[in-house]
Each structure stands twice: as C-alpha cells, then as structure tokens.
N, C-alpha and C positions, 0 to 999 in steps of 0.2 A: 571916669564918670560915665556910667552905662547911658544908652541911648534913651530919649525921652518916651520912647514907646514902651520901655520896660518898667517904668514906674509904677509901683502899686496903687490901684485906685481904692479908695475907701468909701465912696459915695454909694448910695442905693440902698435897698432893703436888705436885711440879713435875717436869717432864722436863729432862734435862740439856740445856743450851744455850737454854733458853727465858728470856726477859727480859720484863719488865713492859713494855707499851708507854708511851710518853712522852706528856705531855699535848700534845694537838693544838689549836692555835689555831682558833677558829670562823671558818668560812668564809662569806661571805654570799651566795656564788653557787655553784651546782652546776656541775659541768663537764658538757659534753654527753656523751650516753651514746655508747658504740662497741659496744654488746651488739647483735650480730646473730644471727638464728637459726644460722648457721653457728658463730658464737662460742658460743652456748649449748650447741650440740651437742658442742662439744669440752670445755666445762666440765663437762657433764654425764658425758661419757665418762671424764672424769679420776676422778671421784668414784664411778662405777660400778665401774671397775677397782678402785680401793683397795678398796672395800666388798666386793668379791668375794675379792680378795686377803687381807684380814684380815677374817673372817666373825665369829671370836670376839674381842670387844673386851674386853680385861681390865678390872677394876674401876679400877686405878690410871689407865689412859688416859682413862676415862669422868670421873672426878674431877678429873683435871688439866685436861681442856678446860672443865669447869664453873668452875674455879678461874681460868682466862683470861678466860672471859666475865664472871666477877665481877669481875675487875680492871679490865677494859675499863669496866664500868659506874661502878664506883667512882672510878676515875682520870678518866675524862672526862665523867662526870655533868653538870657545870655547863655545859661546852661543848655537849654533846647538847640540854640544856634550852634553852640560847640559840638553838639551831638550831631547835628546835620553835616558840620564840616567834617567831622571824623568819619561819616559814612560816605562822603564824596571823596575825601582825599584832600581837596581844594575847594573851598566855598567860603566867601568870606562872610563874617557876621553882618556886615552892611547889606549884603544881596539877601539874607534872610530877614533883615529888618524891613526892607523895602518891598520884596516880593511876596513874603508870607505875612508878617505882622502888620505892615500898614493896611493891607487889603483886610485882613482878618478883624483887627480892631475897628476899622470903619464899618464893617459889616456889623459887630456886635453893638457899636453905637447907635447904628440905624434900628436895630432890632429893639432896643431899650426904648427909644424914643417912640417907635411906632406900635410895639406890641398891643398896648391897650386899645389902639382904634382898630387894628387888624382883626383882633379876636372878638369884636362886637359882632352880634347878629345883624345881618345886611337886609333893610326892608327892600321888598321889591314891588312894583305896582301889580294890580290884579286885574285882569281882562274883564271887560264888561259883563260876559256871560257868566262869571264865577262871583261877582260882587253880590252882596257886601262883604263877602269872605276877605281876610286879610293874609298875607304871605310874607314869609322872610326866610333867609338863609342861615342856619346855626352854624357857627364854625367850631369844630371840636377837634382834638388831638386824634391822630389816626391810632395811636398805642405805643408799638415798638418800632422803632427805625432802625435798621442794618445799615452801616456805613462801611464801605471798603475804599481805602484810601491808596493813593499812588506814592510812589517814592521821589518823583521830581520836585514836588513842593510839598513836603510831607505834613507840614502843620498848616498852612491855609488850606488846603484841599482836603483836610480831615477834619479840623476843627471848625472850618466855615460851615459845611453841612450840620455839624454837631450844634452849633449855635443856634442856627435856623431851626433844627429839629427840637430844640430846648424851648425856644421861644414860642413854637406851636404846641407847646404843651406835651411833648413825647418823651418816652424812656429812648435810649440808644445804646446799641452795642456797635463797637468799632473794631475792624480788623485792618491794622496798618500793614503796610508792605513789609515782607520779610527781606527786601533789599536794602532797607535802611536799619539795621537791627540796633544800631545805638540810639537813634532817636526813638525808634518804635518802644524800645524797653523804658527809655526815661519818660515818654509819654504815657506808657501804661502805669508806671509806679505814681506819677503826679496826678493822673486821673482817679487812681483808686484812692489816693489819699483825699482828694477833694470832694468825691461823689461817692455815693453808697452804690454797691451793685445792681439794686434795683432801679437805679435812676441812670447811670452810665458806666459802661464796663468796656475794658480794651482787652482783646484776645489776640495771642501772638502765634505765629506758625508759619509753615510754607504753604504750597500749593494744596495738600490735602486738606489743612485746616481751612484753607480759603473755599474749597469746594464744599466742605461741610458747613461753613458759616452761611453760603450762599444758598444752601438748601433749607435753612431754618424757614418756618413760616412767618416771616416778618410781615408786619401790616405795610411796610414800605420799605425797599432796597435802594441804595444809592451806591454806584460803582463809578469810580473814576480811573481811568486806565486806558490800555489799548483796545483796538477794535476786535482784536483775536480773543482776547481774555473776555471782553464784554460780552461776546456770543455765549462763552460758556456760562458766564453769570446769569445772562437772560434765559438759558435752557434749565438751569438748576432751579432759578426763581419761578419759572412757568409751571414746574410741576405742582407748586402750591397755589397757583394763581397770585403771586405776590407781585404787586405793581412794583415797576422800577423806573429810575432815573438813570441813564447812562450817560457819562460825560467821556466820550472817548476822543478820538484824534482824526488823523486824516491829512491830506495834503492841502493847507491852506495857501492860495495864490496871492502874491503881491504883485501889483501891476503898476508900473510906471507910464503914465499916459504921455502921449507925443506933445501935450501942451506943457509939460515940464521943460523949463528952459536949461541952457548950460549953467548959467547962475544957479539954479534951483538944486542942481544935482548934488552939490557937496552936503546940503541939509537934507535932502532925501535920502542920500546914501547913509548919512550918520543915524537917522531913524530906522531904516531898514537894518543896518549892522546892530543898532541896540536890540531891536526885536528879535533879530535872529539869534545874537551872541549871547545875551542875558542867560545865565545859567548854562552857558555853553551850547545854547540851542536845544536842551532839553526842557521844552516848554510846548504844552499841547497846542498852544495858538501861536506859535512862531511862524513866520513866513517860511513855507516849505518849499517853494520855487518862485522865481521872479520872472515876470513877463517884460521885455523891454523892447522899446522901438529898435528896428534894425539900423546897424551902423553907430549905436551909441555904448557899444560894448567897452571900448577903451576907456571912454569917459566915465562910465560907471566903475570900472576896475580901479582906476585911479582914485576916484573918490571913495569907494570902499576901503582902500588901503589907508588912506588918511583917516577915514572914520575909526578902523581898528587902532591906528596909533594915537588917536585923540580919546578914545574909551579907555584903553589900557596902556598908558604910558609907562616907560620903563621906571619912572621913580615911585611908582606905586606898589612896588614889592610883588606884583603879579597875583596878589590874593583876590583881587577883583575879578579875574578871569578864572570861572570854575572848570573843574577837571571832570571828564567823563567819568560816571558812577562806577564802571568795573571793566576789568579788561575784556570781558566778552563784548559789551557794548561797544568799546573802541575797536575791537577787531571787526566787528560788523560794519562799523561806520567806515573803516579803511578799505574794507572789501568793497563797498558800494562804490567808493570813489576808484579805486583800482580797476573795477570791472567797466565804469564809464570810460576811463583813460584808454582801456584796451580797444574798447569799441569806437574810438577816434574823438571822444570829446577833449576839449582843451580844459587843463585844470591848472588853477593858479592857487597856490598857498599863501596866506598872508602871515607872515610870522608875526608872533607876539613876543615883544621883547622882554627877556628875563623869564619867560615860563619855563620852568624847571622839572616839575611833575610829569612822570611819564604818561599819564592820561590828560595831559591838557593838550587836547588836540588843536593845530593851527587852524583859523578860519578859512575855509577853502570855498573857492568859486568853481563851478562847473559848467563850462559854456557848451550850449547846445548838445545835451546828451541824447542819446537815442531814447524817444518817448517810451518805448517799450521796456527799457532798462529797469533794474530794481530800484535804481536811484529815483526813476519817475513814476514807480508804481507802489513803492513802499513809503511810509511815514518815515521821515530821515531822522528825527529827534537827536540832532546834534548840530555842530558848528559848520554844516555844508550845505551851501545855496546854489542849486542849480539856475543857470540863467538861460532863458528861451528867448529868442527875438522873435517879433512879428512885425507885419507889414501895416495891416489895417486893423480897427478896433474889433470887426466882425470875428477875425480870427482868434482874437481874446476869448469872446464870449464862447465860441465853439470850443475851443479847448477846455475851457473850465467845465463847460456842460457835458463834455465827453466822459468826465470823470465823475466819482461819487462826491455827492455834495460835501464840501468841506466845514471844518469847525468855525473858520474865521476866513475874512478875504479883505485885503488892503488895496487901497487905490491912493495914487499920489498924481496931482496935476491941478490945472485951474480951468480946464473946460468942463463947466456944469452939466452942458448937455451930454458930454461923453460918461461923466460921472453918473448921471441919471440912467444912462444906457445900460451901463454894467450893472446898476443896483436893480433894474427892473427886469433884467434878463437872465440874471444869476440868482442862485438860492444858496444861502450859507446860514451857519448858525449865528454868526455877528460879523460886524463890519467895522472898522475904524478908516476913517477918510483922512489923509494926509498925515498919518502916524501909524504906529503898530501898538498892538496889546491893550491900548487904553480903554476900549469899551469894556474889558473885564474889571476894570476899577471902578466903574461907575455903577453904583449900587442901586440906582433906579432902573437899570437896564437888565432884562433877564439874560443869564448866560446859560447856553446849552447848544446841543448839536443838532443836526437833522440827518436823518437816513443814516448811512454807516459812520457819520462822526457823533451818532449818538441820539437819544430822544430824551424830552423833558427838559425843563430849564429851571434854574434856581437864581438866587440873589433878590433882595428885596421883598416886596410882597409876593411876587411870582413864587418865590423859595418858599415863603411861608404857607402859603396856599397849596404848594406841593405836598408839604408835610401835614395838611389839614383835611379833614372830612368836611366837605361843604353840605350840610344836611337841609334838604328843602322842608319847610314846614308850612302847611295851609291851616289856618284856624277858620272854621266854619261859623258863620253868624246864625243867630237863632232866627233871623229873617231870611235865612236863604230860601231860594225859590228852586233848588235842585230836583224836587220831586216833578217838576214840569217835564224832566227828561226820562222819569220812569216808564216802564210798560204798565199797563197795555198800550201800545202805541195806537193813535187814531188821528182823526182830524185835527184835533188840537195840536198835538205834536207836529203833524206835518206844516201847519201854520207857522209854528214857532221856529222850526227848522229853516223853512224858506225865509222867514224874516231874518234870522242869523246869517245865513248864507249870503243874502244880498247886503247886510251890514259888513261881513267880514271881507 
C-alpha cells in the first residue's frame, strides 16, 4: 500500500475536457535534451503571449491548476520518489515522502484555502489631505515566472514555487537540475502531460541551457542553489531588469547554550544529528557548524554517536541514510575533512551500521578546525559537522557576525536571556529554537535568505505576494478639492500649506 500522501485527490474545480494523468512507469534513463536557446525563446514567447492575453486570471482557473498539480503529485509520487532514489544511488521513498511531499502538499493545501482571500483587492485608508478619494491595492499576476530548481530536494523546491506561482495566476517555465536526470526527465513528462505549454513547461539541459534560461526576460525569476551559481543567475537576469528571488545557502550556525544540562544533551544531539544528517547533510538549511561550550566535547561526541545509532539502526537496511549525490561531491567532502585533519583538527567518524553504498559517507565530527580552512569558509553540504568551542556568549555572537549572514540559525538551551541576546544581535534568514529545520515546514513563516544566503522570501502569503504585482489604485471623488493645490500659487495656497504642515 502506498503512503497516504500519494493518494489521488478528486475534490475541487475541474475544467471541461481535463482528465487526470495516468500512472507513468519509472524510467531509468533521461532522454537527451533538445532545448536550444531558440527553442527556449519560442516557449517563452508562447507563455508571454498567453499571459498578456489573459491578464485577469479567475479564481477557478487558479484552483483548477493547483488541483492538476496536486493530482500529478498524488498519482505519480511513488514513481517520482523512485526516480529521485535512482539519481542519488541511495535515498528512501520515505525520505522523499517527508522532506518533499509533506511540505509540498501542505503548501498546496494552504494555497487552495487562502487563494480567494489573498487575490482580493486590499482597501487602504486615505490621508485627510486626499479625501474624499478612495484607494486600494489591486493584486495581479506578474505574467511569466521562471523557476530554476536544485538537485537536493528536486520535487519540493521546484514544485513548491510552481504551486505558489500558479496560485498567483502566473504561467511558469521550469529548469530542473541536470544533476538529477531521472527525476528531471520524469517530471518533464508528467508536467507536459498535465499542463499545456503556455501554462507550465519544463526544459532540460546543462549549464548552457541554464544560462540561456536565466537570460530570458521573465516577469520574475526564482533560483534555488549555491551562492556561486546564484551570482551568475542574478547577473544574467539583471540584463533584462528581471526581478529575482534567490534561495541560496551559506554556513548556518547551531549553538548549544551553556544552559543545556548534561541530561539535555542526549535530546539536543539527536535533534542536531537529525538536522545535519537528513539527506546526508545535503540540505541548504542543515546546521553547518556547531558552537559548543568549552569542556563539553566528549559529552557531545558520545551523545552524537548514540543519536546516529538511533536514527539509522542496523535493522533498517540502511535505505534511510542517503548517499552523496555524485563521486565528485563525495571527493570534495573527503578533501575538506583531510585538509582539516592535516591542519591539526581532531576528526571523529561515526560509522553507520550496514552502510554499503560507496557514496554513503560516514557522519563526521571535526573538532576545532582552523577558522580559515575551507571547511569553515565553504558551505559543506554533507554529513560533516565542525565543532567549535567557546567560553562566553559574546564570543558566539562575534564569530557569527564575522561571517556572511546565514540562511538559518539554531539555538538550544533554557536561558531565555541568552536566547534573546543571540536573536537580537545576529541576523539570519530564519531561526528554529530547540530544534532544527522546522521553520521551513511552517507555511505561515516566510522562508528566504539575507545577504549572501539569498534575497526575497516565499511560503504562505509572502510567497503569493512575491509572484504578484500589487498595483496601487486611487479613485478620485467628484467632490475633490485638489484644485486648491494648483498654481498660480498665492496667499490662499500659503495659508493652506501652513495649516497642513501644522496638522501633519
């Protein structure tokens, strides 16, 4: 029996002539791409024409498109999860279920429930000097939204922005990662079966296609990936003055406060290990380094080892512990650890019982690495956790603020004063207190970075508005007195301005 998240939903509005897509068998090889810059231009032109022909997209159309997307996920979830597993080598269907589909379907459910309210014109109050005019903000689709998806969570982080763009009434073009060819090919086939090309289209290809894609004159372009590639995307988009949302990465700190007791450490280490090791650390908001009170290294090391055994017991067959995506990514991670070891850091590998795939890298703790090492200056994106010790809380704040602003920050402890000090004196994209990762699953919280970890946020109404033009409208009254401000200026004008200045 398939997980409940995959069951086909049949409720909601439908358009005449539309049928639910049929189950597609999983394919082990992706077809070669035929997408050229010329083909991209033609696909974009079709969506651009359609978006300008239908500027006002009715609620029923938006909900019906969300329903089609939801049906695609529910019907073909198992095949897509198998495709993701084939791309990774080892990645369980259950991991895709919780990390991709759970968040994704919660997002779609919220969009369906709130779309009618969010798309309504918003009345605003009018200042006294403009009365009796009335004013409101009209919320309209931007037009054509481009979405460049990542490889680590190729379904949630591609289809989530798509769902939000559709709810806001937009057309969308998607460029999934070439590093996940199986899931990208299957996703393209399913999307093209469920949507017309002037609604949603998926293009495939490598860096050259991605460069051409980012250079299209979208009404908005969203990119999820590394900071280095994000810079290139922003440069390409800037040539068209295309507004962008960049969801990047960075080095997200995790702080264990001195108020954590010895009894607390077992649960603290379990939550940190889960946040670090889900998807083998290939998560943009995974804890990137740990700040630990001096003298508690052995305590944390032991608790972390117990957490690994609890999360990935030998009886589970090791499918729960994902592999690193490629040999190249694994070699980079091993090089980071080797360099830290050579520079004098203490390295502790925690074996995962039964791990047999060549790219299932052992969870690794690296104690007090050189702060200028690559391990401490590059985003890790793997199951390697540097552990730095500190004496007093100001050291923690100074260390975090000396680096680029992170995508996420985690704090564990019971001292509310220390907690608030960290929250007030540091800036990050998002925060979870006494746990990891969970702020991304709260669809009423905006998700996004700051500085080098990205700009712009989505999820919930914030995401809806990200893909919406908020057009201000002022409706003048027949009883308007605006002529009092017209020239020629004289004593009457001076008296009026003097009165208004005193009132303001």
